[in-house]
C-alpha positions in Angstrom: 8.3 -42.8 6.3 5.0 -42.8 8.2 2.8 -39.8 7.6 2.2 -37.5 10.6 -1.2 -37.8 12.2 -3.9 -35.3 11.0 -3.4 -33.2 14.2 0.2 -32.6 13.3 -0.7 -31.8 9.7 -3.4 -29.4 10.8 -0.9 -27.5 12.9 1.6 -27.5 10.0 -1.0 -26.1 7.7 -2.0 -23.4 10.2 1.6 -22.4 10.5 1.5 -21.1 6.9 -1.6 -18.8 7.3 -2.0 -15.1 8.0 -5.6 -14.5 8.8 -7.6 -11.4 10.0 -10.6 -10.6 12.2 -12.8 -7.5 12.6 -13.1 -5.3 15.6 -10.8 -3.8 18.3 -10.4 -7.1 20.2 -9.6 -10.5 19.0 -12.6 -12.9 19.0 -12.4 -16.2 20.8 -11.9 -18.2 17.6 -9.0 -16.0 16.7 -7.2 -16.8 20.0 -8.1 -20.5 19.7 -6.4 -20.7 16.3 -3.3 -19.1 17.6 -3.0 -21.8 20.3 -3.5 -24.4 17.6 -0.5 -23.0 15.5 -1.8 -20.2 13.3 1.1 -18.2 12.1 -0.5 -14.8 12.8 -2.9 -12.0 11.8 -2.9 -9.0 9.5 -4.4 -5.9 11.1 -6.6 -3.5 9.2 -8.2 -0.1 9.9 -11.2 -1.7 11.5 -8.9 -3.2 14.2 -7.5 0.3 15.0 -9.1 2.9 17.4 -6.0 4.5 18.8 -2.5 3.5 19.9 -3.4 2.4 23.5 -6.2 0.2 22.2 -4.0 -1.2 19.5 -1.3 -1.9 22.0 -3.7 -3.8 24.1 -4.9 -5.8 21.1 -1.3 -6.9 20.2 -0.6 -7.8 23.8 -3.7 -9.9 23.9 -2.6 -11.9 20.9 0.8 -12.4 22.4 -0.8 -13.8 25.6 -1.9 -16.8 23.4 1.4 -17.2 21.7 4.4 -15.0 22.2 5.9 -15.6 18.7 2.7 -14.6 16.7 3.4 -12.8 13.5 1.4 -9.5 13.6 1.4 -7.7 10.2 0.0 -4.5 8.9 -0.1 -2.4 5.7 1.5 0.7 7.0 3.0 2.2 3.8 2.5 5.9 4.7 0.9 8.1 2.2 -2.6 6.9 0.9 -2.3 3.4 2.5 -2.4 3.7 6.3 -4.0 1.6 9.0 -2.7 3.5 12.0 -4.0 6.8 10.8 -7.0 5.6 8.7 -9.3 8.0 10.6 -7.4 11.2 9.9 -4.7 10.4 7.2 -1.1 9.6 7.5 1.4 12.1 9.0 4.0 10.6 6.5 3.9 11.1 2.7 3.9 8.0 0.6 6.4 6.6 -1.9 5.7 8.9 -4.8 6.4 11.9 -2.7 9.6 10.4 -1.3 10.7 9.4 -4.8 10.0 13.1 -5.9 12.0 14.4 -3.1 14.7 11.8 -4.1 16.8 11.7 -0.9 17.2 8.1 0.1 18.4 9.2 3.5 15.0 10.9 4.0 13.2 7.8 2.8 15.3 5.8 5.3 14.3 8.2 8.1 10.6 8.2 7.3 10.5 4.4 7.2 12.5 4.1 10.3 10.0 6.4 12.0 7.1 4.3 10.7 8.9 1.2 11.9 9.5 2.7 15.3 5.8 3.4 15.8 4.9 -0.2 14.8 7.7 -1.6 17.1 6.3 0.3 20.0 2.9 -1.2 19.4 4.5 -4.7 19.2 3.8 -5.2 15.4 6.6 -7.2 13.9 5.9 -7.2 10.1 5.1 -4.3 7.9 3.6 -5.3 4.5 5.7 -2.5 3.0 7.4 -1.0 1.0 5.7 -1.1 -2.4 8.5 -1.3 -4.8 6.7 -1.5 -8.1 8.0 0.7 -10.9 4.8 2.6 -11.9 5.3 3.0 -15.6 1.6 2.8 -16.5 -0.1 6.2 -15.8 -3.5 4.5 -15.8 -2.4 1.9 -13.2 -5.5 1.8 -10.8 -4.0 0.2 -7.9 -0.3 1.3 -7.5 0.1 5.0 -8.5 1.3 7.0 -5.6 2.3 3.9 -3.7 5.3 3.7 -6.2 8.6 5.5 -5.7 8.4 6.5 -9.4 8.9 5.5 -13.0 12.7 5.1 -13.1 13.9 1.6 -12.0 17.2 2.9 -10.6 15.5 5.5 -8.5 12.9 3.0 -7.2 15.6 0.6 -6.4 17.6 3.2 -4.4 14.6 4.2 -2.3 13.5 0.6 -1.9 16.8 -0.3 -0.3 16.5 2.8 2.0 12.9 1.9 3.0 13.9 -1.7 3.8 16.9 -0.6 5.8 14.8 2.0 7.8 12.0 -0.4 8.7 14.4 -3.1 9.8 16.6 -0.8 11.8 13.5 -0.3 13.9 13.2 -4.0 14.5 10.2 -4.5 12.1 10.4 -7.0 9.2 10.0 -5.3 5.8 8.1 -7.0 2.9 8.9 -5.7 -0.5 5.9 -5.9 -2.8 4.5 -6.9 -5.4 6.8 -9.5 -7.1 7.7 -9.6 -10.0 6.3 -6.1 -10.5 2.8 -4.6 -10.5 3.7 -1.3 -12.0 2.9 -1.8 -15.7 -0.7 -3.0 -15.0 -3.8 -1.2 -16.0 -6.4 -3.3 -14.1 -6.7 -3.9 -10.3 -5.7 -7.4 -9.2 -8.3 -7.2 -6.4 -10.9 -7.4 -9.2 -9.4 -9.4 -12.1 -6.0 -10.9 -13.2 -3.7 -8.3 -14.8 -1.3 -9.1 -17.5 2.2 -7.8 -18.0 3.1 -9.1 -21.4 6.8 -8.1 -21.8 9.9 -10.0 -22.9 12.4 -11.2 -20.3 14.8 -8.3 -20.9 12.2 -5.8 -20.0 11.4 -7.7 -16.8 15.0 -7.8 -15.8 15.7 -4.2 -16.7 12.5 -2.6 -15.5 10.5 -4.6 -13.0 13.2 -6.6 -11.1 15.9 -3.9 -10.1 13.9 -2.9 -7.0 13.5 -6.4 -5.8 17.2 -7.1 -6.4 17.9 -4.0 -4.2 15.5 -5.2 -1.6 17.2 -8.5 -1.4 20.6 -6.8 -1.2 19.3 -4.7 1.7 18.3 -7.8 3.6 14.5 -7.6 3.2 13.1 -10.4 5.4 10.0 -10.9 3.2 8.8 -10.4 -0.4 5.1 -10.4 -1.3 4.0 -12.1 -4.6 1.7 -10.3 -7.0 -1.6 -11.7 -8.5 -0.4 -10.7 -12.0 0.2 -12.9 -15.0 3.5 -12.5 -16.9 3.1 -14.8 -19.9 6.9 -15.2 -20.5 7.4 -16.2 -16.9 4.1 -17.6 -15.4 2.3 -18.8 -18.4 -1.5 -18.7 -17.7 -1.1 -18.5 -13.9 -0.6 -15.6 -11.7 2.8 -15.2 -10.1 1.5 -16.2 -6.7 0.7 -19.7 -8.1 3.8 -20.0 -10.3 6.8 -22.1 -9.4 8.7 -20.4 -12.3 8.2 -17.0 -10.5 8.5 -17.9 -6.8 11.0 -20.8 -6.9 13.0 -20.5 -10.1 13.3 -16.7 -10.5 12.9 -15.5 -6.9 14.7 -18.2 -5.0 17.2 -19.7 -7.4 18.0 -16.7 -9.7 17.7 -13.9 -7.4 18.9 -15.7 -4.4 16.2 -14.7 -1.9 16.2 -16.7 1.3 13.5 -15.0 3.3 9.8 -15.4 3.7 7.6 -15.3 0.5 4.2 -13.8 1.4 1.3 -13.9 -0.9 -0.9 -11.0 -1.5 -4.5 -11.6 -0.2 -5.8 -14.8 -1.6 -9.4 -13.5 -1.5 -8.4 -11.2 -4.4 -9.9 -12.2 -7.8 -6.5 -12.2 -9.4 -5.6 -15.3 -7.3 -8.7 -17.1 -6.6 -11.6 -16.1 -8.9 -11.6 -19.5 -10.8 -10.0 -21.6 -8.1 -11.5 -20.6 -4.7 -9.3 -19.4 -1.8 -8.6 -22.9 -0.5 -7.3 -24.3 -3.8 -5.3 -21.1 -4.4 -3.6 -21.7 -1.0 -2.6 -25.2 -2.0 -1.2 -24.1 -5.3 0.6 -21.1 -3.7 2.4 -23.4 -1.2 3.3 -25.7 -4.1 4.7 -22.8 -6.1 7.0 -21.8 -3.2 5.0 -19.3 -1.0 5.6 -19.6 2.7 3.0 -17.4 4.3 -0.5 -17.1 2.9 -2.3 -13.9 3.5 -6.0 -14.8 3.4 -7.4 -11.3 3.1 -9.5 -8.8 5.0 -12.7 -10.8 5.2 -11.8 -13.9 7.2 -13.6 -16.0 9.8 -13.0 -19.3 11.5 -14.9 -21.2 8.8 -12.6 -19.9 6.0 -9.4 -20.7 8.0 -10.7 -24.3 8.5 -11.6 -24.8 4.9 -8.1 -23.7 3.8 -6.5 -26.0 6.5 -8.7 -28.9 5.3 -7.6 -28.3 1.6 -3.9 -28.2 2.6 -4.1 -31.3 4.7 -5.9 -33.1 1.9 -3.2 -32.1 -0.6 -0.6 -33.4 1.8 -2.4 -36.8 2.0 -2.8 -36.8 -1.8 0.9 -36.1 -2.4 0.1 -32.8 -4.1 2.1 -31.1 -1.3 5.2 -32.4 0.5 5.4 -32.3 4.2 9.0 -31.0 3.8 7.7 -28.1 1.8 5.4 -27.0 4.6 8.0 -27.6 7.3 10.4 -25.3 5.4 7.7 -22.7 5.1 6.7 -22.9 8.8 10.4 -22.6 9.9 10.8 -19.4 7.7 7.5 -18.0 9.0 8.6 -18.5 12.6 11.6 -16.2 12.0 9.2 -13.3 11.7 7.6 -13.9 15.1 8.4 -12.4 18.5 8.5 -8.9 19.9 10.2 -6.3 17.6 13.6 -5.4 19.0 15.4 -2.5 17.3 18.9 -3.0 16.2 21.8 -1.1 17.8 22.1 1.1 14.7 18.6 2.4 14.9 19.1 5.2 17.4 16.5 7.8 18.3 14.0 9.1 15.8 15.4 11.9 13.6 12.3 14.0 14.6 8.7 13.5 15.6 6.8 11.6 13.0 4.6 14.6 12.2 7.5 17.0 11.7 9.5 14.6 9.7 6.6 13.6 7.5 5.7 17.3 6.9 9.3 18.1 6.0 9.3 15.3 3.5 6.0 16.4 1.9 7.2 20.0 1.6 10.3 18.7 -0.3 8.1 16.7 -2.6 5.8 19.5 -3.5 6.0 20.9 -7.1 4.3 24.1 -8.5 3.9 25.3 -12.0 2.6 28.6 -13.4 1.6 31.8 -11.6 0.2 31.1 -8.3 -1.9 34.1 -7.3 -2.3 35.5 -3.7 -5.0 33.3 -2.1 -6.9 35.4 0.5 -10.2 33.6 0.6 -10.2 30.7 -2.0 -13.3 28.9 -3.1 -12.4 25.2 -2.7 -13.8 22.7 -5.3 -12.9 19.1 -4.3 -13.5 16.6 -7.1 -14.5 13.4 -5.5 -12.9 10.2 -6.6 -13.2 6.7 -5.2 -10.5 5.3 -2.9 -8.6 2.3 -4.1 -9.4 -1.1 -2.4 -5.9 -1.2 -1.0 -6.2 2.3 0.6 -9.8 2.2 1.8 -11.6 5.3 2.7 -9.3 7.8 4.4 -10.0 11.5 4.7 -8.2 13.6 2.2 -8.2 17.1 0.6 -7.1 20.6 1.7 -10.3 22.1 3.2 -9.6 21.2 6.8 -6.1 22.6 6.6 -7.2 25.8 5.0 -10.0 26.3 7.3 -7.7 25.8 10.3 -5.6 28.7 9.0 -8.8 30.8 8.6 -8.4 31.0 4.9 -11.7 29.8 3.7 -15.1 28.5 4.6 -16.4 27.8 1.2 -16.0 24.2 0.0 -17.9 22.4 -2.7 -17.6 18.7 -3.2 -18.3 17.7 -6.7 -18.9 14.1 -8.1 -19.7 12.9 -11.6 -23.5 13.1 -10.9 -23.2 16.8 -10.5 -21.5 17.5 -13.8 -24.0 16.3 -16.4 -23.5 19.6 -18.2 -19.9 20.6 -17.6 -20.2 24.1 -19.3 -23.4 25.0 -17.4 -22.0 23.8 -14.1 -18.7 25.6 -14.7 -20.6 28.8 -15.5 -22.7 28.7 -12.3 -19.6 27.9 -10.3 -17.7 30.8 -11.8 -20.5 33.1 -10.9 -20.6 31.9 -7.3 -16.9 32.4 -7.0 -16.8 35.8 -8.6 -14.0 37.8 -7.0 -12.4 34.8 -5.4 -9.7 32.4 -6.4 -10.9 28.9 -7.2 -8.8 26.0 -6.0 -9.7 22.7 -7.6 -8.5 19.7 -5.5 -8.3 16.4 -7.4 -6.9 12.9 -7.0 -5.9 11.1 -10.2 -7.8 13.6 -12.4 -6.4 11.9 -15.5 -8.7 8.9 -14.9 -12.0 10.9 -14.9 -13.1 12.6 -18.1 -16.0 14.4 -16.2 -13.5 16.0 -13.9 -11.2 17.1 -16.8 -14.1 18.5 -18.7 -15.3 20.6 -15.7 -11.8 22.1 -15.2 -11.3 22.8 -18.9 -14.7 24.8 -18.9 -14.0 26.4 -15.5 -10.8 27.9 -16.8 -12.8 29.4 -19.7 -15.3 31.1 -17.4 -13.0 32.1 -14.4 -9.7 33.9 -14.6 -8.1 32.5 -11.5 -8.2 28.7 -11.3 -5.5 26.7 -9.5 -5.5 22.9 -9.7 -3.9 20.8 -6.9 -3.3 17.2 -8.0 -3.1 14.9 -4.9 -2.8 11.6 -6.9 -0.4 10.4 -9.6 0.6 13.5 -11.7 -0.5 13.9 -15.3 0.9 15.8 -18.4 -2.6 17.1 -19.0 -3.0 20.9 -18.4 -6.2 22.8 -19.3 -5.8 26.1 -21.2 -6.1 29.1 -19.0 -5.0 27.4 -15.7 -3.2 29.8 -13.5 -1.1 27.3 -11.5 -0.7 23.6 -11.2 0.4 22.0 -7.8 1.6 18.4 -7.4 1.6 16.9 -4.0 2.4 13.3 -5.0 -0.1 11.9 -2.6 -3.2 12.6 -0.5 -1.8 11.9 2.9 -2.4 14.4 5.8 1.3 15.4 5.4 0.8 16.2 1.7 -2.3 18.3 2.4 -0.6 20.3 5.1 2.4 21.0 2.9 0.1 22.1 0.0 -2.0 24.3 2.2 1.1 26.0 3.5 2.4 26.7 0.1 -1.0 28.1 -1.2 -1.3 30.4 1.8 2.2 31.6 1.6 1.2 33.7 -1.4 -1.6 35.5 0.5 
């Protein structure tokens, strides 16, 4: 059979790519690539000003091709693009798992999907369905529904159903399971070294549930599972994407890669070669990442076309991928079963956050608490999003005293705690932390603070920990740092005043 001309191969290669661009309007090169056959774009916080602007952006993309795939990471909780400037009105998966009501999870994801559909976005790169069994996991944490595979599976099915009832394709991630990792795949290649039985019993049940619920897409993880992938990440592994996911689990939808710019995929290969190998492994839609320009897209296309010419890739493999990808395009159309929203997004999200909240100990009346926020860096997946309780407590007139503390302030934990206790004499101290278990300086400060002050309350807005300092009056767990979680926590604290 005669090989197609280079122009046709270029169009075929473009049909496997999800690119990105910066700014509130698409640049000329982004529009040109759509006309040439690019599958679509992933939107990030830097593309979002407000809903009217985002709607115009999406419409401008559709003017160049009506069936463009427009994806976004709108997980709720700590990972939000629509609400990156103020924090999500929906709690994330950890809070939904703590509330443990799949109907509530379905309603929250249906509300998220409805917002996306109203904007014309047809692919949500959510839900995260990893079972977060490693407390030190630096990238999943509160993005997970929990540590129990059965619970995570139940909420996975509910989330997928809710999104797709709203007419938006769901994408369960990160296959075959990122929850047992202790390094960030944005920065290096994590390893999950477990036998097949553990993989089937712990990591895979949520993906099986997602497939049974009809998820239209699954995202691969840049993790190495030696028993399955050998030395390669799952994204580049035929054993993971073709043998396990397609043949053994029976998935027939779109396999999307996590961003190929991440070091777990391309550190030793480069993005272009990682793209070729991902397609050969069985991926359909290649997410290039957040830092993309026309030159990067063309370099990837050139590598894919060269691989086709060299016989490293088959034309039929790309044709199969492009046909699957095309199924995600078009304007979202809610199914007949979607119905109206159960409630406004903000009220539904707040109710879910309230139901997730947990308190331990003796919570004292808080009349004018001294707020100490222990600063921690955002994950690369989440980006910088406002968090904490100060704004919500101030809005209620409860406090004007807020101290933000980082590791550079706490060279001498005991001395710092002594000074802080003196400043807060006669007041309650509310320490607000996110993943305090990961920061020895933060734990040391709280341990000394409870020695020097009689009324210290700790609000954990990250993944909860079993650590409790002696003398702590109360411990509050929000299971996330979204705006909804902060409002629920502030309400609970002020209810004692």
